[in-house]
C-alpha positions as a Markdown table, in Angstrom:
| # | Residue | x | y | z |
|---|---|---|---|---|
| 1 | Met | -164.5 | 46.0 | 98.6 |
| 2 | Asn | -164.2 | 46.3 | 94.8 |
| 3 | Glu | -165.3 | 49.8 | 94.0 |
| 4 | Arg | -163.4 | 52.5 | 92.2 |
| 5 | Gly | -160.0 | 53.1 | 93.8 |
| 6 | Lys | -160.6 | 50.7 | 96.6 |
| 7 | Tyr | -158.9 | 47.5 | 97.6 |
| 8 | Asp | -160.1 | 44.1 | 96.8 |
| 9 | Ser | -160.1 | 41.2 | 99.2 |
| 10 | Glu | -156.4 | 40.5 | 98.6 |
| 11 | Gly | -155.3 | 44.1 | 99.2 |
| 12 | Phe | -154.5 | 44.9 | 95.6 |
| 13 | Arg | -155.3 | 48.4 | 94.5 |
| 14 | Ile | -158.0 | 48.6 | 91.7 |
| 15 | Gln | -157.4 | 51.1 | 89.0 |
| 16 | Glu | -159.7 | 54.1 | 89.0 |
| 17 | Lys | -161.1 | 55.5 | 85.8 |
| 18 | Asn | -159.7 | 59.0 | 86.8 |
| 19 | Pro | -156.9 | 58.3 | 89.2 |
| 20 | Lys | -155.6 | 61.1 | 91.4 |
| 21 | Pro | -151.9 | 61.8 | 91.0 |
| 22 | Met | -149.9 | 60.1 | 93.7 |
| 23 | Glu | -147.2 | 62.0 | 95.6 |
| 24 | Lys | -143.7 | 61.0 | 94.8 |
| 25 | Leu | -141.7 | 59.3 | 97.5 |
| 26 | His | -138.3 | 60.8 | 98.1 |
| 27 | Leu | -135.8 | 58.9 | 100.2 |
| 28 | Val | -132.3 | 59.4 | 101.6 |
| 29 | Ser | -130.5 | 56.0 | 101.9 |
| 30 | Ala | -127.5 | 54.6 | 103.6 |
| 31 | Phe | -126.0 | 51.9 | 101.5 |
| 32 | Leu | -123.1 | 49.5 | 102.4 |
| 33 | Val | -121.5 | 49.2 | 99.0 |
| 34 | Asp | -119.2 | 46.2 | 99.6 |
| 35 | Gln | -122.2 | 44.1 | 100.8 |
| 36 | Cys | -124.9 | 45.6 | 98.5 |
| 37 | Leu | -126.9 | 46.2 | 101.6 |
| 38 | Ser | -129.3 | 49.1 | 102.5 |
| 39 | Leu | -128.6 | 50.1 | 106.1 |
| 40 | Gly | -131.5 | 52.5 | 106.4 |
| 41 | Gln | -133.7 | 55.0 | 104.6 |
| 42 | Glu | -135.2 | 58.2 | 105.7 |
| 43 | Lys | -138.3 | 59.7 | 104.0 |
| 44 | Val | -137.9 | 63.3 | 102.8 |
| 45 | Asp | -141.1 | 65.1 | 103.4 |
| 46 | Ser | -142.4 | 67.1 | 100.4 |
| 47 | Lys | -141.8 | 70.4 | 102.2 |
| 48 | Glu | -138.2 | 69.8 | 103.1 |
| 49 | Asn | -135.0 | 68.7 | 101.4 |
| 50 | Glu | -132.3 | 66.1 | 102.0 |
| 51 | Ile | -130.3 | 68.4 | 104.3 |
| 52 | Ile | -133.0 | 67.9 | 106.9 |
| 53 | Ala | -133.3 | 64.1 | 106.4 |
| 54 | Ile | -129.5 | 63.3 | 106.3 |
| 55 | Pro | -128.9 | 64.0 | 110.0 |
| 56 | Arg | -132.0 | 61.9 | 111.0 |
| 57 | Leu | -130.6 | 59.0 | 109.0 |
| 58 | Leu | -127.1 | 59.4 | 110.5 |
| 59 | Asp | -128.6 | 59.3 | 114.0 |
| 60 | Cys | -130.0 | 55.9 | 113.2 |
| 61 | Leu | -126.7 | 54.5 | 112.0 |
| 62 | Glu | -124.2 | 52.7 | 114.2 |
| 63 | Leu | -120.9 | 54.1 | 113.0 |
| 64 | His | -117.4 | 53.1 | 114.1 |
| 65 | Glu | -113.9 | 54.5 | 113.7 |
| 66 | Gly | -112.7 | 53.8 | 110.2 |
| 67 | Asp | -116.2 | 53.9 | 108.6 |
| 68 | Ile | -116.4 | 56.3 | 105.7 |
| 69 | Ile | -119.5 | 58.2 | 104.9 |
| 70 | Thr | -119.8 | 59.5 | 101.3 |
| 71 | Ile | -122.5 | 62.1 | 100.5 |
| 72 | Asp | -123.1 | 64.1 | 97.3 |
| 73 | Ala | -122.9 | 67.9 | 97.3 |
| 74 | Ile | -126.2 | 68.5 | 99.0 |
| 75 | Gly | -124.8 | 66.9 | 102.2 |
| 76 | Thr | -121.6 | 69.1 | 102.2 |
| 77 | Gln | -122.7 | 70.9 | 105.3 |
| 78 | Lys | -120.7 | 71.8 | 108.4 |
| 79 | Asp | -123.3 | 70.4 | 110.8 |
| 80 | Ile | -123.5 | 67.1 | 108.9 |
| 81 | Val | -119.7 | 66.9 | 109.0 |
| 82 | Ser | -119.7 | 67.5 | 112.8 |
| 83 | Gln | -122.3 | 64.8 | 113.3 |
| 84 | Ile | -120.1 | 62.3 | 111.3 |
| 85 | Ile | -117.0 | 63.2 | 113.3 |
| 86 | Glu | -118.9 | 63.0 | 116.6 |
| 87 | Lys | -119.7 | 59.3 | 115.7 |
| 88 | Gln | -115.9 | 58.8 | 115.0 |
| 89 | Ala | -116.4 | 58.1 | 111.3 |
| 90 | Asp | -114.7 | 59.8 | 108.4 |
| 91 | Tyr | -116.3 | 61.5 | 105.4 |
| 92 | Leu | -115.8 | 62.0 | 101.7 |
| 93 | Leu | -117.9 | 64.8 | 100.3 |
| 94 | Glu | -118.5 | 66.4 | 96.9 |
| 95 | Val | -118.2 | 70.2 | 96.7 |
| 96 | Lys | -120.1 | 72.1 | 94.1 |
| 97 | Gly | -121.8 | 75.5 | 94.0 |
| 98 | Asn | -123.6 | 75.0 | 97.3 |
| 99 | Gln | -120.3 | 75.8 | 99.1 |
| 100 | Pro | -118.8 | 78.5 | 96.9 |
| 101 | Thr | -116.1 | 79.7 | 99.3 |
| 102 | Leu | -114.9 | 76.1 | 99.9 |
| 103 | Met | -115.0 | 75.3 | 96.2 |
| 104 | Glu | -113.0 | 78.4 | 95.4 |
| 105 | Ser | -110.5 | 77.6 | 98.1 |
| 106 | Ile | -110.0 | 74.1 | 96.7 |
| 107 | Glu | -109.6 | 75.4 | 93.1 |
| 108 | Val | -107.0 | 77.9 | 94.2 |
| 109 | Ala | -105.2 | 75.4 | 96.4 |
| 110 | Met | -105.1 | 72.8 | 93.6 |
| 111 | Glu | -103.7 | 75.3 | 91.2 |
| 112 | Ala | -101.0 | 76.0 | 93.7 |
| 113 | Val | -100.1 | 72.3 | 94.2 |
| 114 | Arg | -100.2 | 71.6 | 90.5 |
| 115 | Glu | -96.4 | 72.4 | 90.3 |
| 116 | Tyr | -95.6 | 69.8 | 93.0 |
| 117 | His | -96.9 | 66.8 | 91.0 |
| 118 | Glu | -96.1 | 63.8 | 93.1 |
| 119 | Cys | -94.6 | 64.4 | 96.5 |
| 120 | Glu | -95.4 | 63.2 | 100.0 |
| 121 | Tyr | -98.7 | 65.2 | 100.3 |
| 122 | Val | -99.8 | 65.5 | 96.7 |
| 123 | Lys | -101.0 | 62.4 | 94.8 |
| 124 | Glu | -102.2 | 62.1 | 91.2 |
| 125 | Phe | -104.0 | 59.4 | 89.3 |
| 126 | Ser | -105.1 | 59.5 | 85.7 |
| 127 | Glu | -107.3 | 57.2 | 83.6 |
| 128 | Arg | -108.6 | 57.0 | 80.1 |
| 129 | Glu | -112.0 | 55.5 | 79.4 |
| 130 | Glu | -113.4 | 54.7 | 76.0 |
| 131 | Gly | -116.9 | 53.7 | 75.2 |
| 132 | His | -120.1 | 54.6 | 73.4 |
| 133 | Gly | -118.0 | 56.6 | 70.9 |
| 134 | Leu | -116.5 | 58.8 | 73.7 |
| 135 | Ile | -113.1 | 59.1 | 75.1 |
| 136 | Val | -112.9 | 60.5 | 78.6 |
| 137 | Asn | -109.6 | 61.4 | 80.3 |
| 138 | Arg | -109.8 | 61.9 | 84.1 |
| 139 | Thr | -107.2 | 63.1 | 86.4 |
| 140 | Cys | -107.7 | 63.0 | 90.2 |
| 141 | Arg | -105.3 | 65.1 | 92.3 |
| 142 | Thr | -105.3 | 65.1 | 96.1 |
| 143 | Cys | -103.5 | 67.1 | 98.7 |
| 144 | Ser | -103.1 | 66.1 | 102.3 |
| 145 | Asp | -101.7 | 69.4 | 103.4 |
| 146 | Val | -104.9 | 71.2 | 104.4 |
| 147 | Tyr | -103.0 | 74.5 | 105.0 |
| 148 | Phe | -103.1 | 75.0 | 101.3 |
| 149 | Leu | -106.8 | 75.8 | 101.7 |
| 150 | Gly | -106.1 | 78.8 | 103.9 |
| 151 | Arg | -108.2 | 79.5 | 107.0 |
| 152 | Ile | -111.3 | 77.8 | 105.6 |
| 153 | Phe | -110.0 | 74.4 | 106.6 |
| 154 | Lys | -110.6 | 75.2 | 110.2 |
| 155 | Gln | -114.3 | 75.4 | 109.5 |
| 156 | Trp | -114.5 | 71.8 | 108.3 |
| 157 | Glu | -114.0 | 69.5 | 111.3 |
| 158 | Gly | -111.8 | 66.5 | 110.6 |
| 159 | Ile | -110.7 | 67.5 | 107.1 |
| 160 | Arg | -107.4 | 65.7 | 106.2 |
| 161 | Thr | -107.3 | 65.6 | 102.5 |
| 162 | Phe | -108.9 | 67.5 | 99.6 |
| 163 | Gly | -108.9 | 67.0 | 95.9 |
| 164 | Tyr | -110.0 | 67.8 | 92.5 |
| 165 | Ile | -111.1 | 65.6 | 89.5 |
| 166 | Asp | -110.5 | 67.0 | 86.0 |
| 167 | Asn | -112.5 | 65.5 | 83.1 |
């Protein structure tokens, strides 16, 4: 068929004069960074967000002890953490305004450990990056004593270290 908006004999879409807007495709992906390999993708339906799709994607992954799952702030959810721990993997999550109590606890704890600088449970790394007319100084400070977080650490299964990056 070779009519408006139809497919020709090779399956290529023919441009319509007044095309209808196409729905955007939103995906959550699992990516193996070292191998540059996509392990899986889960479509995010238009009426849901990534919080629903992330657990479905995690269900499809074969995870092992020592695997590290990194997720941006939208995935910083207690249920998602429990699912990762259940599969015996570890996690590295970003905390932003979506977890205000946790974020505040981290900020208070990092202020408290600032005076310790380098010790057995506080580590610090700084770097300076120059480019495109900008100079960026970053300092990453981590603390492996989760008791600095107060009681909230008990709500985050498997938490062993927390940190803060200063730009």
